[in-house]
N, C-alpha and C positions, 0 to 999 in steps of 0.2 A: 506492501500500498504505500500510498506516495505520500509525504509529508510537506505543507504548507500550502501555497493558493493551488488552486486549479489553475491547467491551462486552456485560456481561450483563443483557439487561432479564426481572425476579425475578415473576414475580405470587403472591402466596400469599394465601388471606383470613386465617385464623388469624394475628392480629398475632405470638403468639410465634414460630414458625414464620417469622413472613419476616424476624422481627429476629434469629434463630438463622441462616439460610442466609444472610443478608446479612453479618453477621460473621463467616463460614466462606468465603465467597469472593472478601470484598473486598482481601484481603490480595495474591491473586493476578489480580485482574480489576477492571474498574468496574463497579460493580453498580447498577441501578437500579432499586429495590422499589419493589411498588406491591403494595396489598390487594384493589385490583379491576383486572378489564381495562378498565372505561370508564375508570377515571384511564390506565391505563395505554397505551390507545389515543389519546388525548389527546396524545401526547407522545410517540410511538412514530418521528412523522416525524424531531423533534430532537435522538432520541438515537442513531438509526443502529444501533441493537444486533446485532451478530454472532452473537449466540445466544440463543433464549428459552428460560426457564425456568417451564415453566408449569405451576400447578395445576390437576386435573383439575375437580376437581368444584367449582365457584366458582355463584354466584349473582349476578345473573342471568342473567350471561355464563360459561358455565364454558371451560376452557382449551382444550378441542378446536374449539368455536366461535370463540374469540379465534385459537386458528393457522391455520383457513378463511379468517377476514377480511384478517389479514397476508398471509397465502401470496396473496391473491387481489391483493393490490399489486404490481407490477411488481417494483419496485424490492427486495422482500422476499420474494420468490417461493422463493427456496431457500435461505432462511435455517434452519439447523440449532432443533430443536428438541428440547427435554428433558420429557417425561410427568413431573406430578411427582403420587404418589396411594400413598395408604392401601390401595386395594386391588389387590394385587399376583399376582391370580388368573390364569395362563395364558390365560383367553379376553379376561381384559381387556386383557392386553398385547399379545395379537395385532389387538385393535380399533384400541388406540390407535398402534400400528406401520402399522395400514392405514390411519388416519387423516392421516400423514403426521410420526406424530414419529418421530428416531432413536435414540431411547433412555427409557427409565423407568426410573425410581431411587423405591423407597419410603421412606417416611417411618412412623413417627418414628425408625427404623434405618437411620442413613445412614453411609456409610464416608466420611469426608472424602476419603483419599487413591483409593480406588475412583472418588469421584465427580469430582474432580479429572481422575482419568485419563480419565472418560468426554468430560468439556466438551473436555476437550483433544486427544482423535482427533475429535472432530466440529468442533470449528477447524480442527485440521489438513485434514481431510477436504474441509470446505468451500472454505479454500484451493488447495488441489488444482484443484477441479473449477472455482474462477474462473480459476484459471489457463491450465484445458484448455479455456475459450471455452464451456463449456457456460452455454445459458441456457434459459427459462424452470423450472418447476416441477418439484419433484421426484417422482416418476416414480408414487410411490404416495399425491398426494394426487389428489383427486376435484376 
């Protein structure tokens, strides 16, 4: 079991959003922030994040495709992921959950206490699953 702050890998391409989320979350977590999926992919193994916090609409590798790539790596196949999007329509939320995200948060109207509660719940759930001996990917991923 790792001691200290839990590690979040945050990817968001607008610099203002990236800075805001990093500042918001760095008090309680070790936040590794990147402006693109390409940058984050290069350091993923070294960071060994406990949770992914991914902007859905990035170019050239969006958050959904990045999550697929990460989940294809055995060591990260069960890592919890939060989708960050400005498009919070019910159909998109269902599609993101079907792609393997465990939660969706909308920007720019993030509620800090609700965001931290969501992150903490996902981290606790992932820890409980690790202790139960589950292995393999989340059932909702293809």
